[in-house]
C-alpha positions in Angstrom: -38.0 -45.7 -4.6 -35.7 -46.5 -1.7 -33.7 -49.0 -3.8 -33.2 -46.5 -6.6 -32.1 -43.5 -4.5 -29.8 -45.7 -2.4 -28.3 -47.1 -5.5 -27.7 -43.5 -6.7 -26.0 -42.6 -3.5 -24.0 -45.8 -3.4 -22.7 -45.2 -6.9 -21.1 -41.9 -5.8 -19.7 -43.4 -2.6 -18.3 -46.5 -4.3 -16.7 -44.6 -7.1 -15.1 -42.2 -4.6 -13.9 -44.9 -2.3 -12.2 -47.0 -5.0 -9.8 -44.2 -5.9 -6.5 -43.3 -4.4 -6.0 -39.8 -3.0 -5.6 -37.3 -5.8 -5.2 -33.5 -5.8 -7.5 -31.2 -7.5 -6.7 -29.9 -11.0 -8.2 -29.4 -14.4 -11.5 -27.7 -15.4 -14.1 -26.4 -13.0 -16.9 -29.0 -12.4 -20.3 -27.4 -12.9 -22.4 -30.3 -11.6 -24.9 -29.0 -9.1 -24.0 -29.9 -5.5 -26.7 -31.2 -3.1 -26.0 -29.3 0.0 -28.8 -28.5 2.5 -28.7 -25.9 4.0 -27.0 -24.1 1.2 -23.8 -22.3 2.4 -23.7 -18.5 2.5 -20.9 -18.3 -0.1 -19.8 -21.1 -2.4 -17.3 -20.8 -5.2 -16.3 -23.7 -7.5 -12.6 -24.2 -8.2 -10.9 -26.7 -10.5 -10.6 -30.4 -10.0 -11.6 -33.0 -7.5 -10.1 -34.5 -4.3 -10.5 -38.2 -3.6 -9.9 -39.9 -0.3 -9.2 -43.5 0.8 -8.2 -45.4 3.8 -4.7 -43.9 3.7 -6.0 -40.3 3.8 -5.3 -38.8 7.2 -7.4 -36.3 9.2 -4.8 -33.7 10.4 -5.2 -31.6 13.6 -2.7 -29.2 15.2 -0.9 -30.4 18.3 -2.9 -29.7 21.4 -6.1 -28.6 19.5 -8.6 -30.5 21.5 -11.6 -29.0 19.8 -10.3 -30.0 16.3 -9.5 -33.5 17.6 -13.1 -34.0 18.9 -14.6 -32.9 15.6 -12.0 -35.1 13.7 -13.3 -38.1 15.7 -16.9 -37.3 14.7 -15.9 -36.9 11.0 -13.9 -40.1 11.2 -17.1 -41.9 12.3 -19.2 -40.4 9.6 -16.7 -41.4 6.9 -16.6 -45.0 8.3 -20.3 -45.2 8.0 -20.4 -43.7 4.5 -17.2 -45.3 3.0 -16.4 -48.4 5.1 -13.0 -47.1 6.3 -11.9 -44.8 9.1 -9.1 -42.3 8.3 -6.4 -42.0 10.9 -6.3 -38.9 13.0 -2.8 -37.4 13.2 -1.2 -34.3 14.7 0.8 -32.1 12.5 0.9 -29.2 10.0 -1.8 -28.8 7.3 -0.9 -31.0 4.3 -2.3 -33.5 2.0 -5.5 -35.0 3.5 -8.3 -33.5 5.6 -7.1 -30.7 7.9 -9.2 -29.3 10.8 -7.9 -26.1 12.1 -9.1 -23.7 14.9 -8.0 -20.2 14.0 -9.0 -16.7 14.9 -8.8 -15.7 11.3 -12.4 -17.0 10.8 -14.8 -14.6 12.4 -18.1 -15.4 14.1 -19.6 -18.1 16.2 -20.6 -21.2 14.2 -18.8 -19.8 11.1 -16.3 -21.8 9.1 -14.5 -22.0 5.8 -14.1 -25.1 3.7 -11.6 -25.5 0.9 -11.3 -28.5 -1.4 -8.5 -27.9 -3.9 -5.0 -28.9 -4.9 -3.8 -28.7 -1.3 -6.4 -31.2 -0.1 -9.3 -30.5 2.2 -9.1 -27.7 4.9 -11.9 -26.9 7.4 -11.2 -23.8 9.5 -13.2 -22.1 12.3 -12.6 -20.0 15.4 -14.5 -22.5 17.6 -15.5 -26.1 17.8 -19.1 -25.5 16.6 -17.8 -23.9 13.4 -15.5 -26.8 12.8 -18.4 -29.2 13.4 -20.6 -27.5 10.8 -17.7 -27.4 8.3 -17.3 -31.1 8.8 -21.1 -31.6 8.3 -20.8 -29.7 5.0 -17.8 -31.9 3.9 -19.8 -35.0 4.8 -22.6 -33.8 2.6 -20.1 -33.3 -0.2 -18.8 -36.9 0.3 -22.3 -38.3 0.2 -23.4 -36.4 -3.0 -23.5 -38.5 -6.2 -21.8 -35.5 -7.9 -18.7 -36.6 -6.0 -18.4 -40.0 -7.7 -15.1 -38.8 -9.2 -14.0 -37.2 -5.9 -15.3 -34.2 -4.1 -15.4 -31.3 -6.5 -13.2 -28.3 -5.8 -14.9 -25.6 -3.7 -14.2 -22.6 -1.6 -17.0 -22.1 1.0 -17.3 -19.2 3.5 -20.3 -19.9 5.7 -22.1 -18.7 8.8 -25.8 -19.0 9.8 -28.4 -16.3 9.2 -30.0 -16.9 12.6 -28.7 -18.0 16.0 -31.8 -20.0 17.0 -32.6 -22.8 14.6 -34.9 -25.1 16.5 -37.2 -28.1 16.6 -39.7 -28.7 19.4 -40.7 -32.2 20.3 -43.8 -32.9 22.4 -43.1 -35.8 24.7 -46.1 -35.2 26.9 -49.0 -36.3 24.6 -47.0 -39.2 23.3 -43.7 -40.6 24.7 -40.5 -41.3 22.8 -37.6 -43.4 23.8 -34.2 -42.0 24.6 -32.9 -43.8 21.5 -35.5 -42.2 19.2 -34.8 -38.7 20.6 -31.0 -39.3 20.0 -31.9 -40.3 16.4 -33.8 -37.1 16.0 -30.9 -35.1 17.5 -28.5 -36.7 15.0 -30.6 -35.5 12.1 -30.9 -32.0 13.6 -27.1 -31.8 13.8 -26.8 -32.8 10.1 -29.2 -30.0 9.2 -27.2 -27.5 11.3 -30.2 -27.0 13.7 -29.0 -26.1 17.2 -31.9 -25.9 19.6 -33.9 -28.9 20.8 -37.0 -27.6 22.5 -38.3 -30.4 24.7 -42.0 -30.2 25.7 -41.9 -32.3 28.9 -45.1 -31.4 30.7 -48.7 -30.9 29.8 -52.3 -31.9 30.8 -51.7 -35.4 29.3 -48.5 -36.3 31.1 -45.6 -35.1 33.3 -42.5 -36.7 31.8 -39.5 -35.6 33.9 -38.4 -37.2 37.2 -38.4 -34.6 40.0 -36.9 -36.1 43.2 -38.6 -33.7 45.7 -42.1 -34.4 44.2 -42.1 -38.1 43.2 -45.9 -38.2 42.5 -45.3 -36.0 39.4 -44.1 -39.2 37.7 -45.8 -41.8 39.9 -49.2 -40.2 39.1 -48.6 -37.6 36.5 -46.9 -39.8 33.9 -49.9 -42.1 33.4 -53.3 -41.4 31.9 -56.2 -43.6 31.0 -55.7 -44.9 27.4 -58.2 -43.7 24.8 -58.4 -44.6 21.2 -55.3 -45.9 19.5 -53.4 -45.7 22.8 -55.5 -48.6 24.1 -53.4 -51.0 22.0 -50.7 -50.9 24.7 -53.2 -51.4 27.6 -55.6 -49.5 29.8 -53.1 -46.9 30.8 -50.6 -44.9 28.7 -47.4 -44.2 30.8 -43.8 -43.0 30.5 -41.3 -40.7 31.9 -37.6 -39.8 31.7 -35.4 -40.3 34.7 -32.8 -37.6 35.5 -30.1 -39.9 34.1 -32.2 -40.2 30.8 -32.5 -36.4 30.5 -28.8 -35.9 31.3 -27.9 -38.4 28.7 -29.9 -36.6 26.1 -28.4 -33.2 27.1 -24.9 -34.6 26.8 -25.7 -36.3 23.5 -27.1 -33.1 22.1 -24.1 -31.0 23.4 -21.7 -33.3 21.6 -23.6 -32.3 18.4 -23.7 -28.6 19.4 -27.4 -28.6 20.2 -28.8 -26.9 23.3 -31.7 -28.6 25.0 -34.3 -26.1 26.1 -36.8 -27.8 28.6 -40.4 -26.6 28.7 -42.3 -26.8 32.0 -45.8 -25.5 31.4 -47.4 -22.9 33.7 -49.9 -21.6 34.7 -52.0 -23.6 32.4 -51.6 -27.0 30.7 -51.0 -28.1 34.3 -53.5 -30.9 34.8 -51.0 -33.7 35.1 -49.2 -31.8 37.8 -52.4 -30.8 39.6 -53.6 -34.4 39.5 -50.4 -35.4 41.2 -50.5 -32.6 43.8 -54.0 -31.2 44.1 -53.0 -28.6 46.7 -51.2 -26.6 44.0 -54.2 -26.4 41.7 -56.7 -23.6 41.6 -59.7 -26.0 41.7 -61.0 -27.7 44.9 -62.0 -30.8 43.0 -59.6 -33.7 42.4 -58.5 -34.2 38.8 -57.1 -37.1 36.8 -54.4 -36.8 34.2 -56.2 -35.7 31.1 -56.8 -38.1 28.2 -58.4 -35.3 26.1 -56.6 -33.3 23.4 -57.2 -29.6 23.4 -57.6 -26.8 26.0 -58.0 -28.3 29.5 -58.8 -25.7 32.1 -56.6 -26.8 35.1 -54.5 -24.0 36.4 -51.9 -23.7 39.1 -52.9 -21.8 42.3 -51.3 -18.4 42.9 -50.4 -18.8 46.6 -46.9 -18.8 47.9 -46.9 -22.5 48.5 -47.5 -23.1 44.8 -44.5 -20.9 43.9 -42.3 -22.8 46.3 -43.4 -26.0 44.5 -42.6 -24.5 41.1 -39.3 -23.0 42.2 -38.3 -26.4 43.7 -39.2 -28.0 40.3 -37.2 -25.4 38.4 -34.2 -25.9 40.7 -34.0 -29.6 39.7 -34.7 -28.7 36.0 -31.9 -26.2 36.0 -29.6 -28.8 37.6 -30.3 -31.1 34.6 -30.4 -28.6 31.8 -27.5 -26.1 31.4 -29.5 -24.2 28.8 -29.5 -20.4 29.3 -33.2 -20.6 28.4 -36.0 -22.2 30.4 -39.3 -22.4 28.6 -42.3 -21.9 30.9 -45.1 -22.3 28.3 -47.8 -19.7 29.2 -50.1 -20.6 26.4 -53.9 -21.5 26.4 -54.3 -20.8 30.1 -58.1 -20.8 30.4 -58.9 -18.6 33.4 -62.2 -20.2 34.5 -60.7 -21.7 37.7 -59.1 -18.4 38.7 -62.4 -16.5 38.1 -64.2 -19.0 40.4 -61.4 -19.2 43.1 -61.9 -17.0 46.1 -58.3 -17.3 47.0 -57.1 -16.2 43.6 -59.5 -13.3 43.5 -58.4 -12.2 47.0 -54.7 -12.4 45.8 -55.5 -10.2 42.8 -57.2 -7.7 45.0 -54.3 -7.5 47.4 -52.0 -7.0 44.4 -54.2 -4.4 42.8 -54.6 -6.6 39.7 -57.9 -6.0 37.9 -58.2 -9.0 35.5 -57.0 -12.6 35.2 -54.8 -11.9 32.1 -52.8 -9.4 34.0 -52.7 -12.0 36.8 -51.0 -14.4 34.5 -48.5 -11.7 33.6 -47.7 -11.3 37.3 -47.4 -15.1 37.7 -45.0 -15.4 34.7 -43.0 -12.3 35.9 -42.5 -13.8 39.3 -41.1 -17.0 37.7 -39.0 -14.9 35.4 -37.5 -13.0 38.3 -36.6 -16.3 39.9 -34.9 -17.6 36.7 -33.0 -14.3 36.4 -31.7 -14.7 40.0 -30.3 -18.0 38.9 -28.7 -16.8 35.7 -31.3 -18.1 33.4 -33.6 -16.5 30.9 -37.4 -17.1 30.7 -38.9 -17.9 27.3 -42.6 -18.5 26.8 -45.3 -18.6 24.2 -46.7 -15.2 23.1 -49.5 -15.2 25.7 -46.9 -14.1 28.2 -47.1 -10.6 26.6 -50.6 -10.2 28.0 -49.0 -9.1 31.3 -45.8 -7.5 32.5 -42.9 -9.8 32.0 -39.2 -9.2 32.6 -37.3 -7.2 30.0 -35.0 -10.2 29.6 -37.9 -12.6 28.6 -37.9 -14.1 25.2 -41.2 -14.6 23.4 -42.0 -17.6 21.2 -44.7 -16.5 18.7 -47.1 -19.3 17.9 -50.5 -17.5 17.2 -49.3 -16.4 13.8 -46.6 -13.7 13.7 -48.4 -10.9 15.6 -46.8 -11.9 18.9 -43.4 -11.7 17.5 -44.0 -8.3 15.9 -45.4 -6.9 19.2 -42.6 -8.4 21.3 -39.7 -7.4 19.0 -41.0 -3.8 18.7 -41.2 -3.7 22.5 -37.6 -4.8 22.8 -38.0 -8.5 23.5 -36.0 -11.2 21.7 -38.3 -13.4 19.7 -38.4 -16.9 18.1 -40.9 -17.5 15.4 -42.9 -20.8 15.6 -46.2 -19.7 14.0 -49.2 -22.0 13.6 -50.1 -23.4 11.2 -47.0 -22.8 9.0 -44.4 -24.3 11.2 -46.7 -26.8 13.0 -45.6 -30.2 11.7 -48.7 -31.9 13.1 -50.4 -30.3 10.1 -50.5 -32.7 7.1 -48.2 -32.0 4.2 -50.6 -33.0 1.4 -54.2 -34.0 0.8 -53.2 -37.4 -0.6 -55.4 -40.2 0.8 -52.4 -42.0 2.2 -51.4 -39.2 4.5 -51.4 -40.3 8.2 -53.6 -38.9 11.0 -53.2 -35.2 11.8 -54.7 -31.8 11.0 -55.4 -31.7 7.3 -54.5 -28.1 6.5 -51.7 -29.1 4.1 -48.7 -27.2 5.4 -46.6 -28.3 2.5 -42.9 -28.4 2.0 -43.1 -25.2 0.0 -45.2 -23.6 2.7 -42.5 -24.2 5.2 -39.8 -23.1 2.8 -41.5 -19.8 1.9 -41.7 -18.7 5.5 -39.4 -15.8 6.3 -38.6 -15.6 10.0 -38.5 -11.8 9.9 -42.1 -10.6 9.5 -42.5 -7.2 7.7 -44.2 -5.6 10.7 -41.0 -5.6 12.8 -39.3 -2.2 12.6 -35.9 -2.3 10.9 -34.1 -1.2 14.0 -35.8 -4.1 16.0 -35.1 -6.9 13.5 -32.0 -7.9 15.5 -34.4 -9.1 18.2 -35.4 -12.0 15.9 -33.3 -14.9 17.2 -34.6 -17.3 14.6 -37.4 -19.9 14.1 -38.4 -23.4 15.0 -40.8 -26.0 13.9 -43.0 -27.7 16.4 -43.9 -31.4 16.6 -47.0 -31.7 18.7 -47.8 -35.4 19.0 -51.5 -35.9 19.7 -51.6 -37.8 16.4 -48.1 -39.2 16.4 -48.0 -42.2 18.8 -44.8 -43.7 17.4 -41.4 -42.8 15.9 -42.6 -43.7 12.4 -45.3 -41.0 12.5 -42.8 -38.4 13.8 -40.4 -39.2 11.0 -43.2 -38.7 8.4 -44.1 -35.4 9.9 -40.6 -34.0 10.3 -38.7 -35.2 7.2 -38.2 -33.6 4.8 -39.8 -30.4 6.1 -36.9 -30.1 8.6 -34.7 -29.5 5.6 -36.8 -26.5 4.5 -36.6 -25.1 8.0 -32.9 -25.6 8.1 -32.2 -23.8 4.9 -34.4 -20.8 5.7 -32.8 -20.3 9.1 -29.2 -20.9 8.0 -28.9 -19.6 4.4 -29.1 -15.9 3.6 -31.0 -16.4 0.4 -34.1 -18.5 -0.6 -33.9 -20.6 -3.7 -36.9 -22.9 -3.9 -36.1 -24.4 -7.3 -32.6 -25.2 -6.2 -33.8 -26.6 -2.9 -36.2 -29.0 -4.6 -33.5 -30.1 -7.1 -31.1 -30.9 -4.1 -33.8 -32.7 -2.1 -33.7 -36.2 -3.8 -30.1 -36.7 -2.6 -31.1 -35.5 0.9 -33.9 -38.1 0.9 -31.4 -40.7 0.1 -29.3 -39.6 3.0 -32.3 -40.0 5.3 -32.9 -43.5 4.1 -29.3 -44.5 4.5 -29.6 -43.3 8.1 -32.7 -45.4 8.7 -35.1 -42.5 8.5 -38.4 -43.0 6.6 -39.3 -39.5 5.2 -42.6 -38.5 3.7 -42.5 -38.5 -0.1 -45.5 -36.2 -0.3 -43.7 -33.4 -2.1 -42.9 -35.7 -5.1 -45.8 -38.3 -4.9 -48.2 -38.3 -7.8 -51.8 -37.5 -7.2 -54.2 -39.3 -9.5 -57.4 -37.6 -10.2 -60.2 -39.4 -12.1 -63.3 -38.1 -13.8 -65.9 -40.2 -15.6 -66.3 -39.9 -19.4 -69.5 -41.5 -20.2 -70.3 -45.1 -19.1 -67.1 -46.9 -20.2 -64.3 -44.4 -19.9 -62.6 -42.0 -17.5 -60.2 -39.1 -17.8 -57.1 -39.2 -15.7 -55.1 -36.1 -14.5 -51.7 -36.5 -12.8 -49.9 -34.0 -10.7 -47.4 -33.7 -7.9 -47.0 -31.0 -5.3 -43.6 -29.5 -6.3 -44.0 -29.9 -10.1 -40.5 -31.4 -10.0 -39.5 -34.4 -12.0 -41.0 -36.1 -15.1 -44.3 -37.9 -14.3 -44.5 -41.3 -15.9 -47.3 -43.8 -15.8 -48.6 -47.2 -16.9 -52.1 -48.5 -17.6 -51.3 -52.2 -17.8 -50.7 -52.8 -14.1 -46.9 -52.7 -14.4 -44.6 -50.6 -12.2 -43.6 -47.3 -13.9 -39.9 -47.0 -15.0 -37.9 -44.2 -16.5 -39.0 -45.7 -19.9 -42.7 -45.5 -19.2 -45.0 -43.0 -20.9 -44.3 -39.4 -19.9 -47.4 -37.5 -18.7 -48.1 -34.5 -21.0 -51.7 -33.8 -20.0 -55.0 -35.5 -19.1 -55.6 -38.8 -20.9 -58.6 -41.1 -21.3 -58.7 -44.7 -20.3 -61.3 -47.4 -20.9 -62.8 -49.3 -18.0 -61.5 -51.2 -16.1 -57.9 -49.9 -16.0 -55.2 -49.6 -13.3 -53.1 -46.5 -13.5 -49.7 -46.4 -11.7 -47.5 -43.3 -11.6 -44.3 -41.9 -10.2 -42.1 -38.9 -10.7 -38.6 -39.4 -12.1 -35.4 -37.4 -12.2 -32.1 -38.5 -13.7 -33.6 -42.0 -14.2 -34.6 -42.5 -10.6 -38.0 -42.6 -8.9 -38.6 -39.7 -6.5 -41.5 -41.3 -4.5 -43.4 -44.4 -3.9 -45.5 -45.6 -6.8 -49.2 -44.4 -6.4 -51.9 -46.3 -8.2 -55.6 -46.1 -8.8 -57.9 -48.9 -10.0 -60.5 -47.3 -12.2 -63.8 -49.1 -12.9 -67.5 -48.5 -12.7 -67.5 -49.2 -9.0 -64.5 -47.0 -8.1 -66.0 -44.0 -10.0 -69.0 -44.1 -7.6 -66.9 -44.6 -4.4 -65.4 -42.1 -2.0 -63.6 -42.7 1.2 -63.8 -40.2 4.1 -60.4 -38.7 3.3 -61.6 -38.0 -0.3 -64.7 -36.2 0.8 -64.8 -32.5 1.8 -65.9 -31.6 5.3 -68.7 -29.0 5.1 -66.8 -26.7 7.5 -63.2 -26.2 8.6 -63.8 -25.3 12.2 -61.7 -28.2 13.5 -61.1 -30.8 10.8 -59.0 -33.9 11.7 -57.8 -37.0 10.0 -58.4 -39.6 12.7 -57.3 -43.1 13.1 -59.7 -45.8 14.2 -58.8 -47.5 17.5 -59.7 -51.0 16.1 -58.0 -52.9 13.3 -60.0 -53.8 10.2 -58.2 -56.3 8.0 -54.9 -55.8 9.8 -54.9 -51.9 9.5 -56.7 -49.1 11.2 -59.0 -47.2 9.0 -58.6 -43.4 8.6 -61.4 -41.0 8.8 -61.6 -37.3 8.1 -64.1 -35.2 10.0 -64.7 -31.8 11.4 -65.2 -32.7 15.0 -67.4 -29.6 15.4 -69.7 -30.5 12.6 -70.3 -34.1 11.3 -71.1 -33.2 7.7 -69.4 -34.2 4.4 -69.8 -33.2 0.8 -69.2 -35.2 -2.4 -68.9 -32.9 -5.3 -70.2 -33.6 -8.8 -71.9 -37.0 -8.5 -73.6 -38.3 -11.8 -77.1 -39.4 -10.6 -78.8 -40.4 -13.8 -81.1 -43.2 -12.9 -81.8 -45.0 -9.6 -79.0 -45.6 -7.1 -78.5 -47.5 -3.9 -76.1 -46.2 -1.3 -73.9 -48.2 1.0 -72.3 -46.1 3.7 -69.7 -47.4 6.2 -69.9 -45.7 9.6 -67.8 -46.0 12.7 -68.1 -44.7 16.2 -64.9 -43.1 17.6 -63.9 -41.8 21.0 -64.5 -38.1 21.4 -61.6 -37.1 23.6 -61.4 -33.4 22.9 -61.2 -30.6 25.4 -62.8 -27.7 23.5 -63.2 -25.1 26.4 -65.3 -22.2 25.1 -65.3 -23.6 21.5 -67.7 -26.4 22.7 -70.6 -24.0 22.2 -69.9 -24.0 18.5 -70.5 -27.7 18.0 -73.2 -28.1 15.4 -76.2 -30.1 16.7 -78.9 -31.4 14.4 -82.3 -32.7 15.5 -82.3 -36.5 15.6 -85.5 -38.6 15.2 -84.0 -41.5 17.2 -81.7 -41.9 20.1 -78.9 -43.2 17.9 -79.4 -40.6 15.2 -79.4 -40.8 11.4 -77.4 -40.1 8.3 -79.3 -37.8 6.0 -78.4 -37.4 2.3 -79.3 -34.0 0.8 -79.1 -32.9 -2.9 -76.9 -30.0 -4.0 -76.6 -28.3 -0.6 -77.0 -29.5 3.0 -80.3 -27.7 3.2 -81.4 -29.1 -0.2 -83.9 -31.9 -0.9 -83.5 -34.9 1.4 -82.9 -37.9 -0.7 -82.5 -40.6 1.9 -82.3 -41.3 5.7 -80.2 -44.1 7.1 -80.8 -45.2 10.7 -77.6 -45.3 12.8 -79.4 -47.5 15.3 -78.7 -50.4 12.9 -75.0 -49.8 13.4 -75.3 -50.4 17.2 -72.1 -49.1 18.7 -69.4 -49.8 16.2 -68.3 -50.1 12.6 -71.1 -51.1 10.2 -72.4 -50.6 6.6 -75.8 -49.0 6.2 -77.9 -49.4 3.1 -80.2 -46.9 1.5 -81.9 -46.1 -1.8 -81.8 -42.7 -3.5 -84.8 -41.6 -5.6 -84.4 -41.4 -9.3 -82.5 -38.3 -10.4 -81.1 -36.8 -13.6 -77.8 -34.9 -14.1 -74.8 -34.3 -11.9 -75.3 -33.0 -8.4 -73.4 -32.4 -5.2 -74.4 -34.7 -2.3 -74.3 -33.6 1.3 -74.1 -36.3 4.0 -75.0 -35.1 7.6 -75.2 -37.0 10.8 -77.9 -35.9 13.1 -77.5 -35.4 16.8 -74.3 -33.9 18.2 -70.8 -35.2 18.4 -69.6 -35.9 21.9 -69.3 -35.8 24.8 -67.6 -39.2 24.7 -68.2 -40.6 21.2 -68.9 -39.4 17.7 -70.2 -41.1 14.6 -68.1 -40.7 11.4 -68.5 -41.7 7.8 -65.9 -44.1 6.4 -66.8 -45.0 2.8 -69.6 -44.2 0.5 -70.4 -46.6 -2.4 -73.2 -45.8 -4.8 -74.5 -48.5 -7.1 
């Protein structure tokens, strides 16, 4: 896949680079252009314009903004073409002209013309020039430009002012280089806000000089699960110089870094560092549990001095007009139990803890206002009185945005689950760990940042939207890439372009995927990957159904073990194979593979096998795809379980005759802070201390077919054997684990093999 798409991209680049400069002329080229996001207005004009090493980039004398963008464009062309055009001062002429002019209206707006006069990018500010240069670079790296960039007239400006991506560096830590890599790609998608989640229960990641324990203590937690691969503790923080470097790097790419310092909840790392500022009298450790921890800041004046001191240092690092203060998931248990907090509420005339949070956030908002900054927080800040200048980021669906905008607050849409990129993007068995709710590429693309409940005269309060990358299940840069790309492209188009065009977007995406790979990014191919579904057809045959998520491309397959090519059989509908057979499949467009090849070996054994990720969980209270902490055969197994209910269903099992069952089980860490949801964990009566696996027919309350003793598995991965009584016909099977998951460990099913 990578080789094919890079060859396609290289074909266009090499053909362009081998030509001397040539003016546009002749008929209008109607080849589709692979631009993401699509410009607001694009008109095709006749001819093509080629560039080579002699083609200059022209800027007006003294136009410093144009010269800076010219240097960036020069670097992009060097990487794409292998030569660097010279930058010269002069009047527009043959070559690539960058011009700052008041004739182009609007911040971030630009015009781009490719015609008989050469290439001209014009804007009234540096940001507009930068985005015009990005569009031209996309044209240069489009295979449609193999005869030169086609003639175009583009008039472009963004639909929304806030086009953001949030990265959680608290749960898992990323290097400065990795963050800069992400910022590079944000810029090439015309995203302009990097929301940096720097503090949470699981880690404080920013150096604060006045309070050194925030990083000495708060940046390390006890390692649990996969994190133990790096040692007994999981640590990391950014120095002030690191943060300033990222801010400067982003600014050069016209991206604002908005820091998030969580309060009053998600404060356990801070309170573990400085217990006096917590609402609980007990001493806490930095949390190793995902979920809703209950540590809160105190509400006394000393705590506000602490927070204001922290914010002073944050504001000195981050020039952003916005400072994000979190405000979400602040469990009020500690405030309810605290005599000091209750006394403060009484003195203020505040009658409940939610309004107390509003007072808390409002006080911080006033402080930020006094320093020329604006408070932004998650939609829970609406539960109390907040400053009129506060901006609301809506994550609990879109209701918060509707309420806030109609009340006159600016809003940014970041709704869960739609724009939460920790949600998996397909149900393919090779998807990595995460929350398996399948927020697909199309789900993201179909999201409109202006919910219908916002009054027409309040729609201007919608600043835009952002996707969030919460990293509980993304411990490395590879996992982040898989989660972000290419869904970032869908977000970019819906926040920039005035119109949605799903079919056009999907057709443009293969070239964008090639751009990712040429930049060293490994994107998810879930949108194009072929799913292979198999159903038995008697004893010696099976029926195979192929599909892919987008329906784009021609599906081709082989049954002889060979790799599919553009000449392989095209899929036209379900087909039968004899056993044993290996089916391999891919989607193709213009003769190139769109994804990695998927395969399925089909035999009598595989038809009676299911892995955990192929089974259905009985409930969807809190399903997760979880990675085992220990390696098996050089890889970590993946399990899928509802952590509130250890129960799985295998639909439609042919049970004619007598069957044995071999079930692989594993015991995983149970590091989940569930707060009030803990009462909903399903507990089943166990006959032994270790518990059992029960197999039921048809439903989970149906006849019990077998019981397997988990005591035989001891404390780790094992395969348990059982025998099912003789049955006839096809039945659903329900597999339940008795006992109760937690508090520190849980049993999960890995694989089920019937024989």
